[in-house]
KEKE-3310 file (N, C-alpha, C; in steps of 0.2 Angstrom, whole numbers, plus 5000, padded with zeros to 4 digits):
npx = (4511:4500:4502:4498:4487:4472:4462:4466:4471:4458:4451:4459:4457:4443:4443:4451:4442:4431:4437:4439:4425:4421:4428:4421:4412:4396:4384:4374:4356:4351:4341:4340:4341:4339:4345:4349:4354:4367:4369:4376:4379:4387:4398:4410:4428:4433:4425:4422:4421:4413:4411:4400:4395:4390:4395:4406:4407:4415:4428:4424:4422:4435:4440:4432:4436:4448:4445:4439:4450:4457:4469:4464:4448:4438:4427:4415:4406:4402:4392:4389:4378:4379:4369:4364:4358:4343:4345:4358:4359:4354:4364:4374:4368:4367:4381:4386:4378:4383:4395:4391:4384:4394:4400:4388:4381:4388:4387:4381:4370:4367:4358:4360:4354:4359:4370:4388:4404:4407:4396:4392:4402:4400:4387:4391:4399:4390:4381:4390:4396:4408:4424:4434:4434:4437:4441:4437:4437:4428:4437:4449:4463:4469:4481:4483:4487:4482:4471:4475:4487:4483:4476:4486:4494:4484:4482:4492:4490:4478:4463:4470:4474:4478:4490:4495:4506:4506:4507:4508:4500:4498:4483:4473:4457:4445:4433:4426:4416:4419:4432:4439:4450:4467:4483:4496:4509:4523:4524:4524:4533:4530:4525:4525:4533:4531:4520:4518:4511:4513:4519:4508:4499:4503:4503:4494:4499:4494:4482:4465:4462:4473:4472:4466:4452:4447:4430:4421:4427:4426:4413:4411:4419:4413:4419:4416:4416:4418:4404:4402:4413:4419:4429:4445:4440:4443:4456:4455:4447:4456:4466:4460:4456:4468:4474:4466:4467:4480:4493:4498:4512:4513:4522:4521:4518:4502:4493:4487:4486:4476:4479:4470:4472:4464:4450:4437:4439:4439:4448:4445:4432:4430:4434:4450:4452:4444:4450:4462:4458:4452:4463:4472:4466:4471:4484)
npy = (4948:4939:4935:4925:4920:4913:4909:4906:4892:4885:4892:4888:4874:4874:4878:4868:4857:4862:4862:4848:4844:4850:4843:4831:4819:4815:4803:4805:4804:4792:4783:4766:4749:4733:4719:4706:4698:4694:4678:4674:4671:4675:4689:4695:4696:4704:4716:4716:4729:4732:4743:4745:4747:4738:4736:4730:4716:4705:4709:4710:4697:4692:4699:4694:4681:4682:4685:4672:4665:4668:4667:4669:4667:4673:4683:4695:4699:4714:4721:4735:4742:4756:4769:4759:4750:4740:4729:4727:4724:4711:4705:4705:4698:4685:4683:4681:4670:4661:4657:4649:4643:4645:4658:4666:4665:4673:4685:4702:4712:4728:4741:4758:4774:4790:4804:4806:4798:4794:4790:4776:4770:4774:4768:4755:4754:4757:4746:4735:4722:4719:4719:4726:4737:4735:4740:4735:4738:4734:4731:4728:4719:4707:4698:4681:4682:4694:4698:4690:4696:4709:4704:4698:4709:4716:4711:4714:4728:4734:4744:4752:4759:4747:4745:4740:4736:4740:4735:4743:4743:4746:4747:4743:4746:4736:4737:4726:4716:4703:4702:4710:4718:4724:4721:4732:4735:4731:4725:4738:4745:4758:4766:4773:4764:4765:4774:4791:4805:4818:4818:4812:4823:4829:4821:4806:4791:4779:4767:4762:4749:4745:4746:4743:4748:4751:4747:4752:4763:4772:4775:4779:4791:4798:4799:4796:4793:4808:4813:4824:4825:4824:4818:4810:4805:4794:4796:4808:4802:4792:4801:4809:4799:4793:4803:4802:4789:4783:4774:4758:4750:4736:4732:4723:4718:4716:4717:4722:4737:4743:4754:4762:4766:4771:4772:4770:4773:4785:4795:4797:4800:4811:4828:4836:4848:4848:4838:4844:4855:4849:4842:4852:4857:4850:4853)
npz = (5260:5250:5234:5225:5213:5217:5209:5197:5194:5195:5184:5173:5174:5171:5158:5152:5154:5147:5134:5132:5132:5120:5111:5110:5101:5095:5089:5074:5072:5063:5053:5053:5046:5051:5043:5045:5060:5071:5079:5089:5106:5117:5120:5109:5107:5098:5087:5070:5059:5044:5031:5017:5000:4992:4980:4976:4976:4973:4978:4991:4994:4995:5006:5016:5016:5021:5034:5038:5038:5049:5063:5076:5081:5089:5086:5079:5064:5058:5046:5037:5027:5017:5010:5001:4988:4985:4977:4979:4992:4992:4985:4994:5005:4999:4997:5010:5015:5006:5012:5022:5038:5048:5046:5044:5057:5065:5060:5058:5049:5044:5037:5032:5028:5020:5025:5028:5025:5038:5044:5042:5050:5063:5065:5064:5076:5086:5084:5087:5098:5103:5113:5108:5094:5076:5060:5044:5028:5013:5003:5008:5013:5025:5035:5042:5055:5059:5069:5080:5083:5088:5099:5107:5111:5117:5130:5139:5138:5142:5137:5129:5112:5100:5088:5072:5058:5040:5023:5007:4991:4973:4964:4950:4945:4936:4922:4920:4929:4932:4933:4944:4948:4944:4950:4951:4955:4966:4984:4995:5008:5016:5026:5043:5056:5069:5080:5080:5087:5084:5071:5064:5063:5052:5041:5038:5045:5046:5042:5040:5044:5052:5066:5083:5093:5110:5113:5122:5128:5118:5118:5131:5131:5121:5108:5095:5077:5067:5059:5050:5042:5025:5020:5027:5039:5046:5049:5058:5068:5073:5078:5088:5097:5100:5108:5119:5124:5121:5112:5107:5099:5089:5079:5070:5053:5046:5036:5020:5011:4998:4985:4975:4958:4947:4949:4961:4974:4988:4985:4972:4971:4978:4976:4973:4979:4990:4998:5001:5008:5020:5024:5028:5040:5050:5051)
capx = (4505:4499:4500:4496:4480:4469:4456:4469:4470:4451:4450:4463:4453:4437:4445:4453:4436:4427:4440:4437:4418:4421:4431:4416:4408:4391:4381:4368:4350:4350:4336:4344:4337:4343:4344:4349:4357:4371:4366:4381:4376:4393:4401:4416:4434:4433:4419:4425:4415:4414:4406:4400:4389:4388:4397:4413:4406:4421:4433:4422:4423:4442:4441:4429:4440:4454:4442:4438:4457:4461:4471:4460:4441:4433:4425:4409:4407:4396:4392:4385:4377:4378:4366:4365:4352:4340:4348:4365:4358:4353:4370:4378:4365:4369:4388:4386:4375:4387:4400:4388:4382:4400:4400:4382:4379:4391:4387:4376:4370:4363:4358:4358:4354:4361:4376:4394:4408:4408:4390:4392:4407:4397:4382:4394:4401:4384:4379:4395:4396:4415:4428:4437:4432:4442:4438:4440:4433:4426:4442:4455:4466:4473:4484:4480:4488:4479:4467:4479:4492:4479:4474:4492:4496:4479:4482:4496:4489:4471:4461:4474:4473:4483:4492:4500:4508:4503:4511:4504:4501:4494:4479:4469:4450:4443:4426:4423:4415:4422:4440:4438:4456:4474:4489:4501:4515:4524:4522:4529:4533:4532:4522:4529:4533:4529:4515:4519:4505:4515:4520:4502:4496:4505:4501:4492:4504:4490:4476:4459:4463:4479:4472:4460:4451:4442:4424:4417:4430:4423:4406:4411:4422:4410:4424:4414:4418:4415:4400:4402:4419:4418:4436:4449:4436:4447:4462:4453:4445:4462:4470:4456:4456:4475:4475:4463:4469:4487:4494:4504:4514:4515:4528:4519:4514:4497:4488:4489:4482:4475:4479:4467:4475:4460:4443:4435:4441:4437:4452:4442:4425:4430:4438:4456:4452:4441:4455:4467:4455:4452:4470:4475:4463:4475:4491)
capy = (4949:4933:4937:4920:4920:4907:4907:4904:4885:4883:4894:4883:4868:4875:4879:4862:4853:4864:4860:4841:4844:4852:4837:4825:4818:4811:4801:4807:4800:4790:4777:4760:4743:4727:4714:4700:4699:4688:4673:4673:4672:4678:4695:4693:4700:4709:4717:4718:4733:4732:4747:4743:4749:4732:4737:4727:4709:4700:4711:4709:4690:4691:4702:4689:4675:4684:4684:4665:4662:4671:4662:4671:4667:4676:4690:4695:4703:4719:4724:4741:4745:4763:4771:4753:4748:4734:4724:4726:4721:4704:4702:4704:4693:4679:4681:4679:4664:4656:4655:4645:4646:4647:4665:4669:4665:4678:4691:4706:4716:4733:4746:4765:4779:4797:4806:4805:4792:4792:4787:4768:4768:4775:4763:4749:4755:4756:4739:4730:4720:4716:4723:4730:4737:4735:4742:4732:4740:4728:4730:4727:4712:4706:4692:4677:4684:4701:4698:4687:4701:4713:4700:4697:4715:4719:4707:4718:4735:4735:4751:4756:4757:4743:4747:4736:4739:4737:4737:4746:4741:4750:4742:4746:4743:4735:4738:4720:4714:4696:4704:4716:4722:4722:4723:4736:4736:4726:4728:4744:4746:4765:4769:4773:4758:4767:4779:4797:4809:4824:4817:4811:4829:4832:4816:4800:4785:4773:4766:4760:4742:4745:4747:4741:4753:4748:4750:4755:4769:4777:4776:4783:4797:4801:4800:4793:4796:4814:4812:4830:4825:4821:4814:4810:4804:4789:4800:4812:4797:4790:4806:4810:4793:4792:4807:4800:4782:4781:4769:4753:4748:4729:4731:4717:4719:4712:4718:4725:4742:4744:4761:4762:4771:4774:4774:4765:4775:4792:4800:4798:4802:4818:4833:4837:4854:4846:4834:4849:4859:4846:4841:4858:4858:4846:4855)
capz = (5255:5246:5227:5221:5211:5219:5204:5190:5193:5193:5178:5169:5174:5168:5151:5150:5153:5141:5128:5131:5130:5113:5107:5110:5095:5096:5083:5072:5072:5056:5053:5051:5045:5052:5038:5049:5066:5074:5083:5095:5113:5121:5117:5106:5109:5092:5082:5064:5056:5037:5028:5010:4996:4989:4973:4975:4979:4972:4982:4998:4996:4997:5012:5021:5016:5026:5041:5040:5039:5055:5069:5082:5079:5093:5083:5075:5058:5058:5040:5037:5020:5017:5004:4997:4984:4987:4973:4981:4999:4991:4984:5001:5009:4996:4998:5017:5015:5002:5016:5027:5045:5052:5046:5045:5063:5069:5056:5058:5043:5045:5031:5034:5022:5022:5029:5024:5026:5045:5047:5043:5055:5069:5065:5066:5083:5090:5083:5089:5105:5105:5118:5103:5087:5071:5054:5038:5022:5008:4998:5012:5014:5031:5035:5046:5062:5061:5075:5085:5085:5092:5105:5111:5114:5122:5136:5144:5137:5142:5136:5124:5105:5098:5081:5068:5052:5034:5016:5001:4984:4968:4961:4945:4944:4929:4921:4920:4936:4933:4934:4948:4949:4942:4954:4946:4959:4972:4990:4997:5015:5016:5032:5049:5060:5076:5081:5083:5087:5081:5064:5061:5062:5045:5036:5042:5043:5049:5038:5044:5047:5056:5073:5086:5098:5115:5111:5128:5129:5113:5120:5137:5130:5116:5103:5089:5070:5065:5053:5046:5037:5019:5020:5033:5045:5049:5052:5063:5073:5077:5082:5094:5102:5103:5113:5125:5126:5120:5107:5108:5093:5089:5075:5065:5047:5047:5031:5013:5009:4991:4983:4968:4954:4942:4952:4966:4981:4990:4981:4965:4972:4981:4972:4976:4984:4997:5002:5003:5013:5026:5027:5032:5046:5055:5051)
cpx = (4505:4497:4498:4488:4477:4464:4459:4469:4463:4449:4453:4459:4447:4438:4447:4446:4431:4430:4439:4430:4417:4423:4426:4412:4403:4388:4375:4362:4348:4346:4340:4339:4341:4341:4344:4354:4361:4367:4370:4378:4381:4396:4408:4422:4434:4427:4423:4420:4417:4409:4406:4394:4387:4390:4403:4412:4412:4427:4431:4423:4430:4443:4438:4433:4446:4451:4442:4445:4461:4463:4466:4453:4436:4431:4418:4410:4401:4397:4387:4384:4375:4375:4366:4358:4350:4343:4355:4365:4357:4359:4374:4375:4367:4377:4389:4383:4379:4393:4397:4387:4388:4401:4394:4380:4382:4392:4380:4376:4365:4363:4356:4359:4356:4367:4382:4397:4408:4402:4390:4397:4404:4391:4385:4396:4395:4381:4383:4394:4403:4418:4432:4434:4437:4438:4441:4435:4433:4431:4449:4457:4470:4475:4481:4481:4486:4476:4471:4484:4489:4478:4480:4494:4490:4479:4486:4495:4482:4469:4465:4472:4479:4484:4497:4502:4505:4508:4506:4505:4496:4490:4474:4462:4448:4436:4422:4422:4418:4430:4440:4444:4462:4479:4494:4508:4517:4522:4527:4528:4535:4529:4526:4528:4530:4524:4518:4514:4507:4516:4513:4498:4498:4503:4500:4497:4500:4483:4471:4460:4469:4478:4465:4459:4446:4435:4420:4420:4428:4416:4406:4414:4419:4415:4422:4417:4414:4411:4400:4408:4417:4424:4439:4446:4440:4453:4460:4451:4451:4466:4466:4456:4463:4477:4472:4465:4476:4487:4499:4505:4515:4521:4527:4516:4509:4492:4491:4484:4482:4475:4476:4469:4470:4453:4442:4437:4439:4442:4449:4435:4425:4435:4444:4456:4449:4446:4460:4464:4455:4458:4473:4472:4467:4482:4492)
cpy = (4943:4935:4931:4920:4913:4904:4905:4896:4882:4886:4890:4876:4868:4875:4872:4857:4855:4862:4852:4840:4845:4847:4831:4825:4813:4808:4804:4802:4798:4784:4771:4754:4737:4721:4707:4701:4693:4684:4671:4675:4677:4684:4693:4697:4706:4710:4720:4722:4734:4737:4745:4747:4743:4732:4733:4720:4705:4702:4709:4702:4689:4694:4697:4683:4676:4683:4676:4662:4664:4666:4663:4672:4670:4683:4689:4700:4708:4723:4730:4743:4752:4766:4765:4752:4741:4728:4722:4722:4713:4701:4700:4699:4686:4677:4678:4672:4658:4653:4650:4648:4648:4655:4668:4670:4670:4685:4695:4711:4721:4738:4753:4770:4786:4798:4804:4799:4789:4789:4779:4766:4768:4770:4757:4749:4753:4749:4733:4728:4718:4721:4728:4731:4738:4736:4738:4733:4734:4727:4729:4720:4712:4699:4688:4679:4692:4702:4695:4692:4706:4710:4700:4703:4718:4716:4712:4726:4736:4743:4755:4754:4753:4744:4742:4740:4736:4739:4739:4743:4745:4745:4746:4743:4742:4736:4732:4717:4707:4697:4710:4720:4719:4725:4726:4737:4731:4729:4733:4745:4754:4769:4768:4767:4759:4773:4785:4802:4815:4823:4815:4817:4832:4827:4809:4794:4778:4772:4762:4753:4740:4745:4745:4745:4750:4752:4754:4762:4774:4779:4781:4790:4801:4803:4796:4796:4803:4813:4818:4830:4821:4816:4814:4809:4798:4792:4804:4807:4794:4795:4808:4805:4791:4796:4805:4793:4780:4775:4764:4750:4740:4728:4726:4720:4714:4713:4721:4731:4743:4751:4761:4768:4775:4776:4769:4767:4783:4797:4801:4801:4809:4822:4834:4843:4853:4842:4839:4853:4856:4843:4846:4859:4855:4848:4860)
cpz = (5251:5239:5223:5220:5212:5213:5198:5189:5191:5186:5172:5168:5170:5160:5148:5149:5148:5134:5127:5129:5122:5108:5106:5104:5096:5089:5081:5072:5066:5057:5050:5050:5046:5047:5041:5055:5068:5079:5089:5101:5117:5117:5115:5109:5104:5088:5076:5060:5048:5034:5020:5007:4991:4981:4971:4978:4978:4977:4990:4999:4998:5004:5018:5021:5021:5033:5043:5041:5045:5060:5075:5079:5083:5091:5080:5069:5058:5051:5040:5030:5020:5010:4999:4994:4986:4984:4976:4988:4997:4989:4990:5005:5006:4997:5005:5018:5011:5007:5022:5034:5049:5052:5047:5052:5068:5065:5057:5052:5044:5039:5034:5028:5025:5025:5025:5027:5033:5048:5048:5048:5062:5070:5067:5073:5087:5090:5086:5097:5108:5110:5114:5097:5082:5065:5048:5032:5017:5003:5001:5012:5020:5031:5041:5054:5063:5067:5081:5087:5090:5099:5109:5114:5118:5129:5141:5143:5137:5141:5132:5117:5103:5090:5078:5063:5046:5028:5011:4995:4979:4964:4956:4944:4937:4928:4921:4927:4938:4934:4938:4948:4946:4947:4949:4949:4964:4978:4993:5005:5017:5022:5038:5053:5067:5075:5084:5082:5083:5073:5061:5060:5055:5040:5040:5040:5045:5045:5042:5047:5051:5063:5076:5092:5103:5114:5116:5129:5124:5115:5126:5136:5124:5110:5097:5083:5069:5059:5048:5041:5031:5017:5026:5039:5049:5053:5058:5069:5077:5081:5088:5099:5104:5108:5120:5128:5126:5115:5108:5101:5093:5084:5070:5059:5046:5041:5025:5012:5001:4989:4976:4964:4949:4945:4958:4973:4982:4987:4974:4966:4975:4978:4976:4981:4990:5001:5005:5009:5020:5029:5031:5039:5052:5055:5057)
residu = (MET:ASP:THR:PHE:ASP:GLN:THR:LYS:PRO:GLN:THR:LEU:LEU:GLN:THR:TYR:LEU:GLN:ASN:ILE:ASP:GLU:GLU:LYS:ILE:ILE:CYS:GLY:ASP:TYR:LYS:THR:GLU:THR:ILE:PHE:LYS:SER:LYS:ALA:VAL:ASN:ASN:PRO:LYS:PHE:SER:VAL:ILE:MET:ARG:THR:GLN:GLY:THR:ARG:ILE:SER:LEU:MET:GLU:GLN:ALA:ILE:LEU:CYS:LEU:LEU:ALA:GLN:GLU:PHE:GLN:ASP:PHE:GLU:LEU:VAL:ILE:VAL:GLY:HIS:ASN:ILE:GLU:LYS:SER:LYS:ILE:GLU:LEU:VAL:GLU:LYS:LEU:ILE:SER:ASP:PHE:GLY:ASN:GLU:LEU:ALA:ASP:LYS:THR:THR:PHE:VAL:ALA:VAL:SER:GLY:GLY:LYS:ARG:GLY:VAL:PRO:MET:ASN:VAL:GLY:ILE:LYS:SER:ALA:LYS:GLY:SER:TYR:ILE:VAL:PHE:LEU:ASP:ASP:ASP:ASP:LEU:VAL:PHE:ALA:HIS:TRP:LEU:SER:THR:PHE:GLU:LYS:TYR:SER:ILE:ASP:ASN:PRO:ASN:LYS:ILE:ILE:ARG:SER:ARG:CYS:VAL:ASP:ARG:TYR:VAL:GLU:GLN:ASP:SER:ASN:GLU:SER:ILE:PRO:SER:TYR:VAL:THR:SER:GLY:LEU:GLU:ASP:VAL:ARG:SER:GLY:SER:PHE:SER:LEU:SER:SER:HIS:PHE:PHE:ILE:SER:GLN:THR:VAL:LEU:HIS:GLN:TYR:ALA:THR:PRO:ARG:GLN:ALA:ILE:ILE:ASP:ASN:CYS:THR:PHE:VAL:ASP:GLU:SER:LEU:PRO:VAL:VAL:GLU:ASP:TRP:ASP:PHE:LEU:LEU:ARG:ASN:SER:GLU:GLU:LEU:GLY:VAL:VAL:ASP:THR:GLY:GLN:ILE:THR:GLY:ILE:TYR:ASN:ARG:TRP:THR:ASN:LYS:GLY:SER:SER:LEU:HIS:GLU:VAL:ASP:ALA:SER:THR:TRP:SER:ASP:TYR:HIS:LYS:LYS:TYR:LEU)
# end
């Protein structure tokens, strides 16, 4: 007598496929306004997505200087103004024009209103043309070998997430816009040098500008940023895509993560109970 349940493998497969479908994240239908568009003809290797509200122009200038100093220059810059006022749009436009055509010709600037922190990230992904997308917030600092490190490891590891390392420093924001910040600590190497999915379920060891993700894979797998999340949207995005694509560690320190001590970050804009609630979702 054959006691093997022929339906069980099919049932397990259906359950698995259903779970995969439930993990898919699509984008909301938000109205966008294109302020100006890149003039580049060819698709670049990297699309650098920078979300901003236009309130940290001095810091944004430093972040863009980091881009202009990159060893690897095959990139576009996609700036997404989120809930940005018209006066701030004009400041961002002026900042880009001040850098000249070298930057302006490969920069796209899009404005979007509504939604939470994940919305400008998804707008950036949909506006991007690069083989890989990387995020660089308007207060981030990266070294000259940031993109070249991703490029080097992408050659032998196509369709995988490429992860670098970063160091932290504590920064205090000043109310005087001409003095945007004070550094209050040295550089601290406190984040894991290698990626572990299980350890990341307890606490994120990877900040937003530490990794490059294949753009087409995000689109094909519907693993966009979860726009419902008020916080931890970058953490969730990395976890879901790492399960789909896998992660390759470069071991290279390629940037600095600013940890704001008084204001100017989501830690100060979102109450502690919300952080705690959404953190527990991943334990």
